[in-house]
N, C-alpha and C positions, 0 to 999 in steps of 0.2 A: 661783375662780382662772381666769385667761384661758388658753385652750388654745393651745399653740404648735404651729403646723402642722408636720407631719413630712414631710420631703422624700421619705423612703424609701417612704411610702405615697401619694405624689403628691397630697398634700392642698392644695387651694385652695378657700376657702370663699366662697360666693355669698350676699349678704345683701339684694339688691334685691327687695322684696316684690312689686312689680308684675311683674317678670320671673319670679319664682318662681311666681306665680299663673298667668301665661300658660303656663308649662311644664306645670303640673298641668291646666289647662283643655284644652290641646291633647292631653294624654295621654288625656283622656276616660275617667277611671277611676272616676267617681261610681258607687258601688254595685257596683264590680267588685273582684276580688282583685288585690292589688298586691304585687310584689316590688321592693324598693329595694336597690341595691348602693351601699354607701358613704354612709350617711346623714350622716356627719360630725357637725356641730353641730346637725343637725335642721332645716336651712333648708327642705328639701322635705318632710321627715317631718311637720312641723307641719300641713301640708295633707293629705298623702297618708294619714296614719293616721286622720284624721277622715273624709275622703271615701270611703275604701275600704270594701268589704264586709268583707274581712279583709286584714290587712297583715303582711308578713314582711320583715325586712331582714337583710342580711349587713354586718357592720362588722368590719374587721380590727384596729382600734386599741382595745385594751383600756382605755386611759386615758380613753376617751369614755363608759364605762359609766355613770358618775354623771350626765353630761349627758343621755344618751339615755333613761335609765330613766323619765323623766317622760312619755315618749310611749307607754309600754307600757300595754296594757289587756287586757281579755278577748278583744279582736279584733285586737290589735297586739303583735307579738313582734319583738325585736331579738336576733339571734344573732351572737355574736362569734367569727367564723371567716373564713378566707380563702375567698371564693366559688369560686375556681379550684381549691382543694384539697379541696373537700367533695363528697360524693355528693349533688349538688343535686337530681337527679331524685327520689331516694327521700325526701329531706327535704321537698321541696315536696308530694309525694304524701301524706305523713303529715300535713301541715299543711292543705293545701287539698283533699285528695281528688283526684278526677278533673276538678275544675272548671278553667275557663280562668283564666290568670294574665297580668297585664300588667306588664312591667318598666319602671321609671322610675329614673333616676339620673344623677348628675354623676360620670362614670367617671374613675378615675385614667388619665391619658393613656398611661402606660407599659404598660398591660394592656388597652387598649380592644379591640384585634383579637381576642385570645383570649376575652374576655368575649362579644363578638358571636358568635363561632363556637360557644361553649357555649350561648348563647341559642338558636341555630338548631337545636341537637341535641335540645332539650327540647320535646316536642310540645305540652305544656300551656301553654307560654309563647307567646302569640299576637301580642303587639306589644311594642315597646321604644321609649320616648321618652327619649333619652339625650343628655347633653352630651358632646361629643367635641372634640378638637383640630380647628380649622377645616380644616386640610389633609386630615385624615381624612374630615371631613364632605364636603368637595369631591369626594373620590374616591367616596364612598358614593353621592352623588346624581348623579354625572357622567353626561352623555349621551355617545354615541359621537362619535368624531372630535375629542375634546378631549384636551389634554395630561394632564388629571386622570383620564381613563378608563383603567383597568388591569385586571389579573386579579381583584383584590379587588372592583372595581365589578361586573364581569360575573358573578362567583360569587354575591355578595350579592343582586344584582338578579334572579338566577334564583330564589332562595328567597323573596324578599320585595319588596313595593312600598316604595320609600324616598322620603322627602320632607324638605325643610328646614322647620323650625319657625321658627327665628330665629337670626341671628348675634349673638354675645355678645363684646363687646370685653374685652380682658384687664384693663382697669382696673376692671371690675365685681367682680373677685375680690380676696380677701385671703388670703395675700400675692399680689401681682400676678405672674402667670406670664409667660413670655417669648413666649407665642403667644396669638392670639385663638382663640375657641371657636365652636362651632355646636351648636345643639340640632337633632337629627334624629329623625324617626319612622320606624320599621321595622315594617311589618305583613306577617306571613307570608302567602304565597300557597299555593294548592293545588299539589302536586307535579306536574310535567309529564313526568317521566321515572321509570323504575323505579329502585330503589336501586342496581342494578348499573350502569345507564346514567348515574346521577348521579355516580358515582365517575369514570366515563370523561369526563363533561362537565368535571369539575373538572380532570382531568389534561390534557385538550385545551386548556382555557382557560389554565392555568398555562404550558403549553409554547408556546402561541401568543404569549404576552407575555414569554417568557423573556428575549429580547434585544430591547430596545425599538427599536433601530436596524435590526433585520433585518425582512425581509418575513414575512408569514404563511407563505408557501411554505417559506422557509428554516428558520423556527423549527419547523414541523411535520415537515419532512423530517429535520432533525437530531435533534429531540426524540424522534421515534419510530423513527429509523434506517430510513427508507423512501426509495426512489429519488425524486428530484425530479420526474421526468417523470410518475410514477404519482400523486404528490400533486397536481401541477398539473392533471392530467386530472380528478382528483376535485374540486378546488376550482372548476373551470370549470362543473361541474354547478350550482353555486350563484351563478354570475355573477361569480366572483372570478378575478383573473389573477395573473401573477407579481409584480406590483408592489403588490398589496393588503397592507395592514398590519392587524394585529389590532384596532387601535383603531377601525377602520371597521365591525367586526362587532357587530351587536346580540345581545342574549341569545337572541332567536329564531333568528338565524343559527347561533349556537353549538349550540343545541338540535338544529336540523336536521342540522348536520354530525355531531353525536354519534350521532343515530339511524342515519345511513348509514355511519358510520366503519368498521364491520366489513367492508364491501364492499371495503375496501382490502387486507385481508389474505388 
């Protein structure tokens, strides 16, 4: 029986085998542990479950059980539960032990951001090769001083190296979505700040971009309820003035500001 894509699960199925093989090759998972989110009809699963050392997948759609069970083996398991609702860290530890794991998947567009942030929280997950909406992909890989560069870009690029694998046109999916896609690769970096300063980094970045039309000075002054002259004096230490906007700052700039932020109080 032909599976009817379910809108509530954000299902769009990819069938082009050349593209699927490129995604798997760029994920570089041969002989490594793999987590897949949303295997769907098994388009990527057919390659991942064979290439991986051990394979585990989360699938939310129970009606796909019959289709997906053919991919299961003594080294491949498909678990039918919502990834965002599960204790993923514990489940992966029970399955993979303390070994490194690499995430691969064609993510539902409506939950891409929470999945990426959950990926960042789990230490054993080392890389993610994922299909996302092109607009999200553009933000993820964006350089400074571009319209696409925002708080999400600066936060993600603190935690990971990000790159584009390939653009994917909407017509390569069934059913055809309303937007184009992009496959991106996210590889975690060594942490450059303490956990306490990481929280402050995220707060500073979010407040810096809070009002896109406002300057960095205005956003930080308002966001932290600090006098403008004091904030301006602080920013000048880093070569920024009253007209500087957040999109001009690199991740390194935000890290240096975070390290010295307490001198303002």
